[in-house]
C-alpha positions in Angstrom: 97.5 -153.0 -25.9 98.6 -156.5 -25.4 96.6 -158.9 -27.8 94.3 -161.3 -26.3 94.8 -164.8 -26.8 91.8 -166.7 -28.1 90.6 -169.8 -26.4 91.6 -171.5 -23.2 95.2 -171.7 -22.0 97.1 -172.6 -18.9 100.7 -171.5 -17.3 103.6 -173.8 -17.5 106.8 -173.5 -16.1 109.8 -176.0 -15.4 110.8 -177.0 -11.6 110.2 -174.9 -8.5 109.4 -171.1 -8.2 108.4 -168.3 -5.8 106.0 -165.9 -6.3 106.6 -162.7 -4.1 103.9 -160.2 -3.3 104.8 -156.8 -2.5 102.8 -153.7 -2.2 102.5 -150.0 -0.6 99.6 -148.5 0.7 99.9 -144.4 1.2 98.3 -144.0 4.5 98.8 -140.3 4.6 98.1 -138.8 1.0 99.4 -135.4 2.0 102.6 -136.6 3.0 103.9 -137.0 -0.6 107.2 -136.5 0.9 107.1 -139.7 2.4 105.4 -142.1 -0.2 107.0 -140.6 -3.3 110.1 -142.0 -2.8 109.2 -145.4 -1.8 106.6 -145.2 -4.5 109.6 -144.2 -7.0 111.8 -147.1 -6.2 110.2 -150.0 -7.7 110.3 -149.2 -11.1 114.1 -148.2 -10.9 114.3 -152.0 -9.5 112.1 -153.4 -12.2 114.3 -151.8 -14.4 117.3 -153.1 -13.0 115.9 -156.7 -12.7 114.9 -156.5 -16.6 118.2 -155.2 -17.5 119.8 -158.6 -15.7 117.5 -161.9 -16.1 120.1 -163.7 -14.7 119.2 -161.8 -11.2 116.3 -164.5 -11.3 113.0 -162.2 -11.7 110.8 -164.1 -14.3 108.0 -161.7 -14.7 106.2 -158.9 -12.7 102.5 -157.3 -13.0 101.0 -154.7 -11.2 97.8 -153.2 -9.9 96.2 -150.3 -8.0 93.3 -150.5 -5.8 92.6 -147.1 -3.9 95.8 -146.1 -1.9 97.3 -149.5 -2.3 99.8 -150.8 -5.0 100.4 -154.5 -5.5 103.1 -156.3 -7.6 103.0 -160.0 -7.9 106.5 -161.1 -9.1 107.6 -164.6 -10.2 111.4 -165.7 -9.4 113.1 -168.5 -10.2 114.0 -169.3 -6.5 113.8 -167.7 -2.9 117.6 -167.6 -3.1 117.8 -165.4 -6.3 115.1 -163.1 -4.4 116.8 -162.7 -1.2 120.4 -162.5 -3.4 119.0 -159.5 -4.9 117.5 -157.9 -1.9 120.4 -158.0 0.0 123.0 -156.8 -2.2 124.0 -153.4 -1.6 125.1 -153.1 -5.6 121.3 -153.5 -6.7 118.4 -150.7 -5.6 116.7 -152.6 -2.9 118.7 -152.4 -0.3 119.5 -148.9 -0.7 116.0 -147.8 -0.9 114.7 -150.0 1.7 117.6 -148.5 4.5 116.2 -145.1 3.2 112.4 -146.6 4.0 113.4 -147.2 7.3 115.0 -143.7 7.9 112.4 -141.6 6.4 109.5 -143.0 7.3 110.4 -146.3 9.8 107.1 -146.7 12.1 105.4 -143.1 11.4 102.5 -145.0 9.8 102.6 -142.2 6.9 103.4 -145.3 4.2 102.6 -148.6 4.5 104.4 -151.8 3.1 104.0 -155.5 2.9 105.4 -158.6 1.1 104.5 -162.0 0.8 106.6 -165.1 -0.2 105.4 -168.6 -1.8 107.4 -171.2 -2.5 105.8 -173.2 -5.2 106.7 -176.8 -6.0 105.6 -179.0 -9.5 101.9 -180.2 -9.2 101.4 -177.1 -6.3 99.7 -174.8 -9.1 97.3 -174.6 -11.5 95.9 -171.6 -13.7 93.5 -171.0 -16.3 93.2 -167.9 -18.9 90.1 -167.7 -21.5 90.3 -165.3 -23.8 93.4 -163.0 -22.1 96.5 -162.0 -22.9 99.3 -163.9 -21.9 100.0 -162.6 -18.4 100.8 -163.4 -14.8 102.6 -166.7 -14.0 101.8 -167.7 -18.2 104.1 -164.8 -19.1 106.8 -165.8 -16.4 106.9 -169.4 -17.7 105.1 -170.2 -20.7 101.2 -170.4 -21.9 99.8 -174.0 -23.1 96.7 -174.3 -25.0 93.8 -176.3 -22.7 91.2 -178.7 -24.0 87.6 -177.7 -23.4 87.4 -180.4 -20.4 90.5 -179.7 -18.6 89.5 -179.0 -15.1 91.4 -177.4 -12.0 91.9 -180.8 -10.4 93.7 -182.2 -13.5 96.2 -179.5 -13.9 97.2 -178.9 -10.4 97.5 -182.9 -10.0 99.7 -183.2 -13.5 
């Protein structure tokens, strides 16, 4: 278990970055033949990205809610994210092609992603008595005073 950092802290990250939300929904649970491969593709991608930090992913976390798996990734830039996605030597493009071939538009499995470019002064965060996570894990964690407000953090 990750240790709790007592007190209040915020995330600090230099410059622009990208928040990439990606997920999968199992629409037909009994069609394991349709969803198991997309499900197993993400750990392969994350292993590749962890082994090669120069590709630009800063950190990631995931959650499961019913039949939907959601992952939040932090990237140094959109260009790094796009380069990883389009490179046939990385695991994403082959997995994407296989998904389109095997599943396509049949409705058995759904996938989604959202991409957000974020610049300095366009984000704020607070963590109270939490392990270092999210953007604080992708960047760094900085202590906060008891009087720190969301408005002050986002306009710094």
